[in-house]
N, CA, C, O and the ligand as a Tripos MOL2 file, in Angstrom:
@<TRIPOS>MOLECULE
protein
  257   255    65     0     0
PROTEIN
NO_CHARGES

@<TRIPOS>ATOM
      1 N         115.5370  105.9800  103.2260 N.3       1 MET1
      2 CA        116.1690  106.4040  102.0330 C.3       1 MET1
      3 C         116.3750  105.3170  100.8990 C.2       1 MET1
      4 O         116.4230  105.5220   99.6860 O.2       1 MET1
      5 N         116.4750  104.2370  101.5050 N.am      2 ALA2
      6 CA        116.7920  102.9130  100.3990 C.3       2 ALA2
      7 C         115.6510  102.5270   99.5990 C.2       2 ALA2
      8 O         115.7920  101.8840   98.5590 O.2       2 ALA2
      9 N         114.4410  102.9220  100.0750 N.am      3 ALA3
     10 CA        113.2680  102.2860   99.3470 C.3       3 ALA3
     11 C         113.1180  103.1010   97.9470 C.2       3 ALA3
     12 O         113.2520  104.3160   97.7980 O.2       3 ALA3
     13 N         112.8240  102.1870   97.0200 N.am      4 LYS4
     14 CA        112.6710  102.6180   95.5460 C.3       4 LYS4
     15 C         111.2960  103.0900   95.4780 C.2       4 LYS4
     16 O         110.3940  102.4790   96.0510 O.2       4 LYS4
     17 N         111.0830  104.2160   94.7600 N.am      5 ARG5
     18 CA        109.8170  104.8820   94.4520 C.3       5 ARG5
     19 C         109.4120  104.4630   92.9810 C.2       5 ARG5
     20 O         110.1770  104.6140   92.0280 O.2       5 ARG5
     21 N         108.2120  103.9530   92.8840 N.am      6 LYS6
     22 CA        107.8000  103.6730   91.4050 C.3       6 LYS6
     23 C         107.5080  104.9790   90.7160 C.2       6 LYS6
     24 O         107.5990  105.0350   89.4900 O.2       6 LYS6
     25 N         107.1820  105.9730   91.3860 N.am      7 HIS7
     26 CA        106.6400  107.1940   90.6810 C.3       7 HIS7
     27 C         107.8010  108.2970   91.0180 C.2       7 HIS7
     28 O         107.8970  108.7790   92.1460 O.2       7 HIS7
     29 N         108.6700  108.6530   89.9450 N.am      8 PRO8
     30 CA        109.7290  109.3400   90.0750 C.3       8 PRO8
     31 C         109.4910  110.9180   90.4060 C.2       8 PRO8
     32 O         110.3770  111.6130   90.9030 O.2       8 PRO8
     33 N         108.3180  111.3590   90.1060 N.am      9 LYS9
     34 CA        107.9890  112.6910   90.2550 C.3       9 LYS9
     35 C         106.6040  112.9800   90.7990 C.2       9 LYS9
     36 O         105.6830  113.1350   89.9970 O.2       9 LYS9
     37 N         106.4100  113.0550   91.9720 N.am     10 VAL10
     38 CA        105.0980  113.3660   92.7060 C.3      10 VAL10
     39 C         105.1040  114.6400   93.2450 C.2      10 VAL10
     40 O         106.0160  114.9730   94.0020 O.2      10 VAL10
     41 N         104.0510  115.5240   92.9040 N.am     11 ILE11
     42 CA        103.9750  116.9540   93.2890 C.3      11 ILE11
     43 C         102.6490  116.9300   93.9320 C.2      11 ILE11
     44 O         101.8260  116.0360   93.7400 O.2      11 ILE11
     45 N         102.4450  118.1230   94.8390 N.am     12 TRP12
     46 CA        101.2130  118.4370   95.6240 C.3      12 TRP12
     47 C         100.3580  119.2240   94.6220 C.2      12 TRP12
     48 O         100.7900  120.2900   94.1860 O.2      12 TRP12
     49 N          99.2700  118.7900   94.2700 N.am     13 ASN13
     50 CA         98.4120  119.6640   93.4930 C.3      13 ASN13
     51 C          97.4130  120.3270   94.3840 C.2      13 ASN13
     52 O          96.4550  119.7140   94.8560 O.2      13 ASN13
     53 N          97.6430  121.5350   94.5940 N.am     14 SER14
     54 CA         96.7710  122.5190   95.7520 C.3      14 SER14
     55 C          95.3430  122.6200   94.9830 C.2      14 SER14
     56 O          94.3550  122.8270   95.6890 O.2      14 SER14
     57 N          95.1990  122.5070   93.7890 N.am     15 ALA15
     58 CA         93.7840  122.7530   93.0860 C.3      15 ALA15
     59 C          92.9760  121.6190   93.6460 C.2      15 ALA15
     60 O          91.8730  121.9110   94.1080 O.2      15 ALA15
     61 N          93.3670  120.3650   93.6720 N.am     16 ILE16
     62 CA         92.4470  119.1060   94.0510 C.3      16 ILE16
     63 C          92.9020  118.6330   95.5270 C.2      16 ILE16
     64 O          92.2640  117.7230   96.0560 O.2      16 ILE16
     65 N          93.9550  119.2090   96.1840 N.am     17 ASN17
     66 CA         94.3500  118.6450   97.4330 C.3      17 ASN17
     67 C          94.7680  117.3250   97.3680 C.2      17 ASN17
     68 O          94.3580  116.5580   98.2390 O.2      17 ASN17
     69 N          95.6090  116.8600   96.3790 N.am     18 GLN18
     70 CA         96.0450  115.4970   96.2920 C.3      18 GLN18
     71 C          97.4060  115.5800   95.7400 C.2      18 GLN18
     72 O          97.7600  116.5140   95.0190 O.2      18 GLN18
     73 N          98.2120  114.5470   96.0990 N.am     19 TRP19
     74 CA         99.3950  114.2430   95.5290 C.3      19 TRP19
     75 C          99.2690  113.5420   94.1440 C.2      19 TRP19
     76 O          98.5530  112.5560   93.9710 O.2      19 TRP19
     77 N         100.0400  114.1420   93.1420 N.am     20 PHE20
     78 CA         99.8670  113.7920   91.8640 C.3      20 PHE20
     79 C         101.2450  113.4520   91.0950 C.2      20 PHE20
     80 O         102.2100  114.2140   91.0430 O.2      20 PHE20
     81 N         101.1670  112.1840   90.5150 N.am     21 CYS21
     82 CA        102.2760  111.8270   89.6990 C.3      21 CYS21
     83 C         102.4470  112.4620   88.2900 C.2      21 CYS21
     84 O         101.6820  112.0490   87.4180 O.2      21 CYS21
     85 N         103.3370  113.3940   87.9670 N.am     22 THR22
     86 CA        103.2370  113.9410   86.7400 C.3      22 THR22
     87 C         103.6010  112.9830   85.5860 C.2      22 THR22
     88 O         103.3810  113.3460   84.4300 O.2      22 THR22
     89 N         104.1300  111.8110   85.8360 N.am     23 LYS23
     90 CA        104.3100  110.7980   84.8120 C.3      23 LYS23
     91 C         103.2520  109.9770   84.3780 C.2      23 LYS23
     92 O         103.0750  109.8170   83.1710 O.2      23 LYS23
     93 N         102.4950  109.4150   85.2490 N.am     24 CYS24
     94 CA        101.2410  108.6150   85.0060 C.3      24 CYS24
     95 C          99.9440  109.2100   85.3530 C.2      24 CYS24
     96 O          98.9070  108.7260   84.9000 O.2      24 CYS24
     97 N          99.9390  110.2410   86.1390 N.am     25 GLY25
     98 CA         98.7520  110.9170   86.3480 C.3      25 GLY25
     99 C          97.8640  110.4100   87.6230 C.2      25 GLY25
    100 O          96.7680  110.9080   87.8830 O.2      25 GLY25
    101 N          98.4310  109.4150   88.3470 N.am     26 GLN26
    102 CA         97.5810  108.7960   89.4630 C.3      26 GLN26
    103 C          97.9440  109.8250   90.6010 C.2      26 GLN26
    104 O          98.9730  110.4860   90.7370 O.2      26 GLN26
    105 N          96.7270  109.7680   91.4350 N.am     27 VAL27
    106 CA         96.7660  110.7290   92.5880 C.3      27 VAL27
    107 C          96.7140  109.9200   93.8630 C.2      27 VAL27
    108 O          96.4860  108.7110   93.8140 O.2      27 VAL27
    109 N          96.9440  110.6360   95.1480 N.am     28 SER28
    110 CA         96.6480  110.1230   96.3190 C.3      28 SER28
    111 C          96.1470  111.3750   97.0850 C.2      28 SER28
    112 O          96.5960  112.5140   96.9640 O.2      28 SER28
    113 N          95.1400  110.9680   97.8960 N.am     29 ASP29
    114 CA         94.5760  112.0350   98.8460 C.3      29 ASP29
    115 C          95.0220  112.1420  100.2140 C.2      29 ASP29
    116 O          94.4460  112.8680  101.0250 O.2      29 ASP29
    117 N          96.1100  111.3860  100.5160 N.am     30 ARG30
    118 CA         96.7320  111.4020  101.8310 C.3      30 ARG30
    119 C          97.3260  112.8830  101.9950 C.2      30 ARG30
    120 O          97.6980  113.5730  101.0470 O.2      30 ARG30
    121 N          97.3570  113.2470  103.2810 N.am     31 VAL31
    122 CA         97.8570  114.6880  103.6320 C.3      31 VAL31
    123 C          99.3720  114.6160  103.5290 C.2      31 VAL31
    124 O          99.9560  115.4620  102.8520 O.2      31 VAL31
    125 N          99.9310  113.8180  104.0550 N.am     32 SER32
    126 CA        101.4850  113.8190  104.1840 C.3      32 SER32
    127 C         102.1460  113.3770  102.9310 C.2      32 SER32
    128 O         101.5570  112.5760  102.2050 O.2      32 SER32
    129 N         103.3670  113.8490  102.6040 N.am     33 GLU33
    130 CA        103.9960  113.4870  101.3620 C.3      33 GLU33
    131 C         104.3610  111.9990  101.4900 C.2      33 GLU33
    132 O         104.2820  111.2250  100.5360 O.2      33 GLU33
    133 N         104.7690  111.6380  102.7370 N.am     34 GLN34
    134 CA        105.2580  110.2320  102.9420 C.3      34 GLN34
    135 C         104.0370  109.2980  102.6380 C.2      34 GLN34
    136 O         104.1850  108.3060  101.9240 O.2      34 GLN34
    137 N         102.9410  109.5990  103.1400 N.am     35 ASP35
    138 CA        101.7920  108.6360  103.0980 C.3      35 ASP35
    139 C         101.1960  108.6690  101.5810 C.2      35 ASP35
    140 O         100.6260  107.6820  101.1170 O.2      35 ASP35
    141 N         101.3570  109.7900  100.8940 N.am     36 GLY36
    142 CA        101.0880  109.9860   99.4600 C.3      36 GLY36
    143 C         101.9900  108.9450   98.6550 C.2      36 GLY36
    144 O         101.4930  108.1030   97.9070 O.2      36 GLY36
    145 N         103.2560  109.0670   98.8590 N.am     37 HIS37
    146 CA        104.1100  108.1830   98.1490 C.3      37 HIS37
    147 C         103.7420  106.7060   98.4350 C.2      37 HIS37
    148 O         103.5530  105.8920   97.5310 O.2      37 HIS37
    149 N         103.6570  106.4310   99.6880 N.am     38 LEU38
    150 CA        103.2880  104.9100  100.1180 C.3      38 LEU38
    151 C         102.0070  104.4280   99.1980 C.2      38 LEU38
    152 O         101.9820  103.3320   98.6390 O.2      38 LEU38
    153 N         101.0590  105.2990   99.1260 N.am     39 GLU39
    154 CA         99.8740  104.8570   98.5650 C.3      39 GLU39
    155 C         100.0630  104.7790   97.1100 C.2      39 GLU39
    156 O          99.4580  103.8990   96.4970 O.2      39 GLU39
    157 N         100.8410  105.6090   96.4770 N.am     40 LEU40
    158 CA        101.0210  105.4600   95.1140 C.3      40 LEU40
    159 C         101.8940  104.4050   94.7020 C.2      40 LEU40
    160 O         101.7780  103.8120   93.6300 O.2      40 LEU40
    161 N         102.7850  104.1720   95.5790 N.am     41 ASP41
    162 CA        103.7310  102.9770   95.3790 C.3      41 ASP41
    163 C         103.1230  101.7230   95.0790 C.2      41 ASP41
    164 O         103.6840  100.8460   94.4220 O.2      41 ASP41
    165 N         101.7780  101.6200   95.6430 N.am     42 GLN42
    166 CA        101.0360  100.2400   95.5750 C.3      42 GLN42
    167 C         100.7710   99.9040   94.1770 C.2      42 GLN42
    168 O         100.4580   98.7730   93.8080 O.2      42 GLN42
    169 N         100.9230  101.0430   93.3140 N.am     43 TYR43
    170 CA        100.5190  100.8920   91.8520 C.3      43 TYR43
    171 C         101.7320  101.1200   90.9170 C.2      43 TYR43
    172 O         102.5270  101.9920   91.2670 O.2      43 TYR43
    173 N         101.9760  100.4280   89.7450 N.am     44 GLU44
    174 CA        102.9120  100.6120   88.9110 C.3      44 GLU44
    175 C         102.7910  102.0280   88.2440 C.2      44 GLU44
    176 O         101.6910  102.4820   87.9290 O.2      44 GLU44
    177 N         103.9530  102.6980   88.0450 N.am     45 CYS45
    178 CA        103.8510  103.9340   87.0540 C.3      45 CYS45
    179 C         103.7530  103.7240   85.9830 C.2      45 CYS45
    180 O         104.7910  103.5600   85.3410 O.2      45 CYS45
    181 N         102.6140  103.6470   85.3960 N.am     46 GLN46
    182 CA        102.4450  103.5110   83.8490 C.3      46 GLN46
    183 C         101.1200  104.4010   83.3650 C.2      46 GLN46
    184 O         100.1880  104.7220   84.1030 O.2      46 GLN46
    185 N         101.2300  104.6570   82.2370 N.am     47 ILE47
    186 CA        100.1070  105.4660   81.6750 C.3      47 ILE47
    187 C          98.8960  104.5790   81.0600 C.2      47 ILE47
    188 O          99.1030  103.8380   80.0990 O.2      47 ILE47
    189 N          97.7730  104.6820   81.5940 N.am     48 PRO48
    190 CA         96.6980  103.8830   81.3780 C.3      48 PRO48
    191 C          96.3400  103.6310   79.8820 C.2      48 PRO48
    192 O          95.9300  102.5350   79.4990 O.2      48 PRO48
    193 N          96.5120  104.6840   79.0690 N.am     49 TYR49
    194 CA         96.2350  104.4440   77.5840 C.3      49 TYR49
    195 C          97.2320  103.5750   77.0240 C.2      49 TYR49
    196 O          96.8450  102.7270   76.2200 O.2      49 TYR49
    197 N          98.3360  103.6370   77.2870 N.am     50 VAL50
    198 CA         99.4780  102.8640   76.7490 C.3      50 VAL50
    199 C          99.2390  101.3060   77.1530 C.2      50 VAL50
    200 O          99.3670  100.3520   76.3850 O.2      50 VAL50
    201 N          98.9030  101.2590   78.3830 N.am     51 GLU51
    202 CA         98.5430   99.7580   78.7960 C.3      51 GLU51
    203 C          97.3610   99.0580   77.9460 C.2      51 GLU51
    204 O          97.3870   97.8750   77.6060 O.2      51 GLU51
    205 N          96.2260  100.0490   77.6270 N.am     52 THR52
    206 CA         95.0630   99.5790   76.9770 C.3      52 THR52
    207 C          95.3510   99.1700   75.5900 C.2      52 THR52
    208 O          94.8000   98.2060   75.0590 O.2      52 THR52
    209 N          96.3390  100.0180   74.9380 N.am     53 SER53
    210 CA         96.5010   99.6190   73.4380 C.3      53 SER53
    211 C          97.4130   98.3430   73.5070 C.2      53 SER53
    212 O          97.2050   97.4840   72.6500 O.2      53 SER53
    213 N          98.3220   98.1410   74.3600 N.am     54 ALA54
    214 CA         99.2030   96.9420   74.3670 C.3      54 ALA54
    215 C          98.4300   95.7400   74.6300 C.2      54 ALA54
    216 O          98.7720   94.6620   74.1460 O.2      54 ALA54
    217 N          97.3480   95.8740   75.4130 N.am     55 ILE55
    218 CA         96.5440   94.6440   75.6180 C.3      55 ILE55
    219 C          95.7310   94.4400   74.2760 C.2      55 ILE55
    220 O          95.5150   93.2800   73.9240 O.2      55 ILE55
    221 N          95.2930   95.4240   73.5500 N.am     56 ALA56
    222 CA         94.5520   95.2130   72.3760 C.3      56 ALA56
    223 C          95.3250   94.5930   71.3090 C.2      56 ALA56
    224 O          94.7550   93.8310   70.5280 O.2      56 ALA56
    225 N          96.6860   94.8700   71.1880 N.am     57 SER57
    226 CA         97.5510   94.4300   70.0810 C.3      57 SER57
    227 C          97.9770   92.9430   70.4180 C.2      57 SER57
    228 O          98.3030   92.0950   69.5870 O.2      57 SER57
    229 N          97.9160   92.7940   71.7160 N.am     58 ASP58
    230 CA         98.1780   91.3210   72.2350 C.3      58 ASP58
    231 C          97.0910   90.3780   71.7110 C.2      58 ASP58
    232 O          97.3040   89.3290   71.1030 O.2      58 ASP58
    233 N          95.9950   90.8500   72.0030 N.am     59 GLU59
    234 CA         94.9500   89.9520   71.5990 C.3      59 GLU59
    235 C          94.8880   89.6050   70.1690 C.2      59 GLU59
    236 O          94.5270   88.4800   69.8240 O.2      59 GLU59
    237 N          95.2300   90.5340   69.3010 N.am     60 GLU60
    238 CA         95.2460   90.2770   67.8980 C.3      60 GLU60
    239 C          96.2990   89.3280   67.4710 C.2      60 GLU60
    240 O          96.1100   88.6910   66.4350 O.2      60 GLU60
    241 N          97.5310   89.1390   68.2440 N.am     61 THR61
    242 CA         98.4120   88.2140   67.9410 C.3      61 THR61
    243 C          98.2930   86.7830   68.4400 C.2      61 THR61
    244 O          99.0150   85.8490   68.0940 O.2      61 THR61
    245 N          97.2320   86.7380   69.3460 N.am     62 VAL62
    246 CA         97.1690   85.3840   70.1320 C.3      62 VAL62
    247 C          97.0420   84.3740   69.2340 C.2      62 VAL62
    248 O          96.3690   84.6290   68.2350 O.2      62 VAL62
    249 N          97.6130   83.0790   69.3550 N.am     63 GLN63
    250 CA         97.3770   82.0350   68.3950 C.3      63 GLN63
    251 C          96.7570   80.9820   69.2780 C.2      63 GLN63
    252 O          97.1680   80.8050   70.4260 O.2      63 GLN63
    253 N          95.7100   80.2360   68.7200 N.am     64 SER64
    254 CA         95.0120   79.0930   69.3470 C.3      64 SER64
    255 C          95.3450   77.7710   68.7800 C.2      64 SER64
    256 O          94.8180   76.7550   69.2320 O.2      64 SER64
    257 ZN        103.5690  107.5200   88.2260 Zn       65 ZN65
@<TRIPOS>BOND
     1     1     2 1
     2     2     3 1
     3     3     4 2
     4     3     5 am
     5     5     6 1
     6     6     7 1
     7     7     8 2
     8     7     9 am
     9     9    10 1
    10    10    11 1
    11    11    12 2
    12    11    13 am
    13    13    14 1
    14    14    15 1
    15    15    16 2
    16    15    17 am
    17    17    18 1
    18    18    19 1
    19    19    20 2
    20    19    21 am
    21    21    22 1
    22    22    23 1
    23    23    24 2
    24    23    25 am
    25    25    26 1
    26    26    27 1
    27    27    28 2
    28    27    29 am
    29    29    30 1
    30    30    31 1
    31    31    32 2
    32    31    33 am
    33    33    34 1
    34    34    35 1
    35    35    36 2
    36    35    37 am
    37    37    38 1
    38    38    39 1
    39    39    40 2
    40    39    41 am
    41    41    42 1
    42    42    43 1
    43    43    44 2
    44    43    45 am
    45    45    46 1
    46    46    47 1
    47    47    48 2
    48    47    49 am
    49    49    50 1
    50    50    51 1
    51    51    52 2
    52    51    53 am
    53    53    54 1
    54    54    55 1
    55    55    56 2
    56    55    57 am
    57    57    58 1
    58    58    59 1
    59    59    60 2
    60    59    61 am
    61    61    62 1
    62    62    63 1
    63    63    64 2
    64    63    65 am
    65    65    66 1
    66    66    67 1
    67    67    68 2
    68    67    69 am
    69    69    70 1
    70    70    71 1
    71    71    72 2
    72    71    73 am
    73    73    74 1
    74    74    75 1
    75    75    76 2
    76    75    77 am
    77    77    78 1
    78    78    79 1
    79    79    80 2
    80    79    81 am
    81    81    82 1
    82    82    83 1
    83    83    84 2
    84    83    85 am
    85    85    86 1
    86    86    87 1
    87    87    88 2
    88    87    89 am
    89    89    90 1
    90    90    91 1
    91    91    92 2
    92    91    93 am
    93    93    94 1
    94    94    95 1
    95    95    96 2
    96    95    97 am
    97    97    98 1
    98    98    99 1
    99    99   100 2
   100    99   101 am
   101   101   102 1
   102   102   103 1
   103   103   104 2
   104   103   105 am
   105   105   106 1
   106   106   107 1
   107   107   108 2
   108   107   109 am
   109   109   110 1
   110   110   111 1
   111   111   112 2
   112   111   113 am
   113   113   114 1
   114   114   115 1
   115   115   116 2
   116   115   117 am
   117   117   118 1
   118   118   119 1
   119   119   120 2
   120   119   121 am
   121   121   122 1
   122   122   123 1
   123   123   124 2
   124   123   125 am
   125   125   126 1
   126   126   127 1
   127   127   128 2
   128   127   129 am
   129   129   130 1
   130   130   131 1
   131   131   132 2
   132   131   133 am
   133   133   134 1
   134   134   135 1
   135   135   136 2
   136   135   137 am
   137   137   138 1
   138   138   139 1
   139   139   140 2
   140   139   141 am
   141   141   142 1
   142   142   143 1
   143   143   144 2
   144   143   145 am
   145   145   146 1
   146   146   147 1
   147   147   148 2
   148   147   149 am
   149   149   150 1
   150   150   151 1
   151   151   152 2
   152   151   153 am
   153   153   154 1
   154   154   155 1
   155   155   156 2
   156   155   157 am
   157   157   158 1
   158   158   159 1
   159   159   160 2
   160   159   161 am
   161   161   162 1
   162   162   163 1
   163   163   164 2
   164   163   165 am
   165   165   166 1
   166   166   167 1
   167   167   168 2
   168   167   169 am
   169   169   170 1
   170   170   171 1
   171   171   172 2
   172   171   173 am
   173   173   174 1
   174   174   175 1
   175   175   176 2
   176   175   177 am
   177   177   178 1
   178   178   179 1
   179   179   180 2
   180   179   181 am
   181   181   182 1
   182   182   183 1
   183   183   184 2
   184   183   185 am
   185   185   186 1
   186   186   187 1
   187   187   188 2
   188   187   189 am
   189   189   190 1
   190   190   191 1
   191   191   192 2
   192   191   193 am
   193   193   194 1
   194   194   195 1
   195   195   196 2
   196   195   197 am
   197   197   198 1
   198   198   199 1
   199   199   200 2
   200   199   201 am
   201   201   202 1
   202   202   203 1
   203   203   204 2
   204   203   205 am
   205   205   206 1
   206   206   207 1
   207   207   208 2
   208   207   209 am
   209   209   210 1
   210   210   211 1
   211   211   212 2
   212   211   213 am
   213   213   214 1
   214   214   215 1
   215   215   216 2
   216   215   217 am
   217   217   218 1
   218   218   219 1
   219   219   220 2
   220   219   221 am
   221   221   222 1
   222   222   223 1
   223   223   224 2
   224   223   225 am
   225   225   226 1
   226   226   227 1
   227   227   228 2
   228   227   229 am
   229   229   230 1
   230   230   231 1
   231   231   232 2
   232   231   233 am
   233   233   234 1
   234   234   235 1
   235   235   236 2
   236   235   237 am
   237   237   238 1
   238   238   239 1
   239   239   240 2
   240   239   241 am
   241   241   242 1
   242   242   243 1
   243   243   244 2
   244   243   245 am
   245   245   246 1
   246   246   247 1
   247   247   248 2
   248   247   249 am
   249   249   250 1
   250   250   251 1
   251   251   252 2
   252   251   253 am
   253   253   254 1
   254   254   255 1
   255   255   256 2
@<TRIPOS>SUBSTRUCTURE
     1 MET1         2 RESIDUE 1 A MET
     2 ALA2         6 RESIDUE 1 A ALA
     3 ALA3        10 RESIDUE 1 A ALA
     4 LYS4        14 RESIDUE 1 A LYS
     5 ARG5        18 RESIDUE 1 A ARG
     6 LYS6        22 RESIDUE 1 A LYS
     7 HIS7        26 RESIDUE 1 A HIS
     8 PRO8        30 RESIDUE 1 A PRO
     9 LYS9        34 RESIDUE 1 A LYS
    10 VAL10       38 RESIDUE 1 A VAL
    11 ILE11       42 RESIDUE 1 A ILE
    12 TRP12       46 RESIDUE 1 A TRP
    13 ASN13       50 RESIDUE 1 A ASN
    14 SER14       54 RESIDUE 1 A SER
    15 ALA15       58 RESIDUE 1 A ALA
    16 ILE16       62 RESIDUE 1 A ILE
    17 ASN17       66 RESIDUE 1 A ASN
    18 GLN18       70 RESIDUE 1 A GLN
    19 TRP19       74 RESIDUE 1 A TRP
    20 PHE20       78 RESIDUE 1 A PHE
    21 CYS21       82 RESIDUE 1 A CYS
    22 THR22       86 RESIDUE 1 A THR
    23 LYS23       90 RESIDUE 1 A LYS
    24 CYS24       94 RESIDUE 1 A CYS
    25 GLY25       98 RESIDUE 1 A GLY
    26 GLN26      102 RESIDUE 1 A GLN
    27 VAL27      106 RESIDUE 1 A VAL
    28 SER28      110 RESIDUE 1 A SER
    29 ASP29      114 RESIDUE 1 A ASP
    30 ARG30      118 RESIDUE 1 A ARG
    31 VAL31      122 RESIDUE 1 A VAL
    32 SER32      126 RESIDUE 1 A SER
    33 GLU33      130 RESIDUE 1 A GLU
    34 GLN34      134 RESIDUE 1 A GLN
    35 ASP35      138 RESIDUE 1 A ASP
    36 GLY36      142 RESIDUE 1 A GLY
    37 HIS37      146 RESIDUE 1 A HIS
    38 LEU38      150 RESIDUE 1 A LEU
    39 GLU39      154 RESIDUE 1 A GLU
    40 LEU40      158 RESIDUE 1 A LEU
    41 ASP41      162 RESIDUE 1 A ASP
    42 GLN42      166 RESIDUE 1 A GLN
    43 TYR43      170 RESIDUE 1 A TYR
    44 GLU44      174 RESIDUE 1 A GLU
    45 CYS45      178 RESIDUE 1 A CYS
    46 GLN46      182 RESIDUE 1 A GLN
    47 ILE47      186 RESIDUE 1 A ILE
    48 PRO48      190 RESIDUE 1 A PRO
    49 TYR49      194 RESIDUE 1 A TYR
    50 VAL50      198 RESIDUE 1 A VAL
    51 GLU51      202 RESIDUE 1 A GLU
    52 THR52      206 RESIDUE 1 A THR
    53 SER53      210 RESIDUE 1 A SER
    54 ALA54      214 RESIDUE 1 A ALA
    55 ILE55      218 RESIDUE 1 A ILE
    56 ALA56      222 RESIDUE 1 A ALA
    57 SER57      226 RESIDUE 1 A SER
    58 ASP58      230 RESIDUE 1 A ASP
    59 GLU59      234 RESIDUE 1 A GLU
    60 GLU60      238 RESIDUE 1 A GLU
    61 THR61      242 RESIDUE 1 A THR
    62 VAL62      246 RESIDUE 1 A VAL
    63 GLN63      250 RESIDUE 1 A GLN
    64 SER64      254 RESIDUE 1 A SER
    65 ZN65       257 GROUP 0 **** ****
């Protein structure tokens, strides 16, 4: 119970038979909830679109 989970809200999506994080949208096809959480926890809970725009704006401000 002490382990921190990176993905605060992971639900079972019965339409695709995968565990699904409602925050970042990443999925795991593991059957058990515990395995699904373990797989998702290998990745940071972040939204891909936000990450992409952050990288783009970083490159604009790089000074050489
Ligand atoms: Zn997540």
